[in-house]
N, C-alpha and C positions, 0 to 999 in steps of 0.2 A: 724714820726721814727717807726723801727723796731728797734726788740733786739734780739735773738736770740743768744743759744752758747755761751755769754760772748762779741756778738759784739754789740755795741749801732751804728747802721746806719740811719744818717740822708736826706734829701732826700725830693728837691719839684717834685710838679708832673709838667707834661711837658708841651709845651704849645698845642700839641697835645689832648693831656687827657684832660682838660681846658672847648677845644672847644669841644669835645666831650659830652662832662658833661653837659657844658651850652644849645647843641644843645638840648640832653635827655630830660635835664628838663622843657624848651619850651616847649619839645610835650608834655609833661603830663602834665604843666601849663592847656595847652590848651581843652585839652582832658577834664582834668577838668570842665573849667569854662565853656564847651559847655554840658559837661552831671549833673550841677549845684550838681559838687561834692567837700562838703571841703575841703584845700590841706593846708596844711602848712610846709613850707619849713626849715629844719635848721644847713644848710653847712652840715662841716665839725664837729656839737657837736658831742660830745659822751658822751653815755648815759650811768653809771655804777648801776648794785643792792646794794640795798642798805645792810648793813650785820645784819646777823638774828641772 
């Protein structure tokens, strides 16, 4: 979802985007595994700062 200048646009990722995303994620996972690096995926989670 995007909101810009009073307009809300809702769209889903294209199949090409999903294929590229998955390929890159797999490459990073293999790299982390080979280098013994802890890696945690959060998918499309959104993190927000807490109010101070």
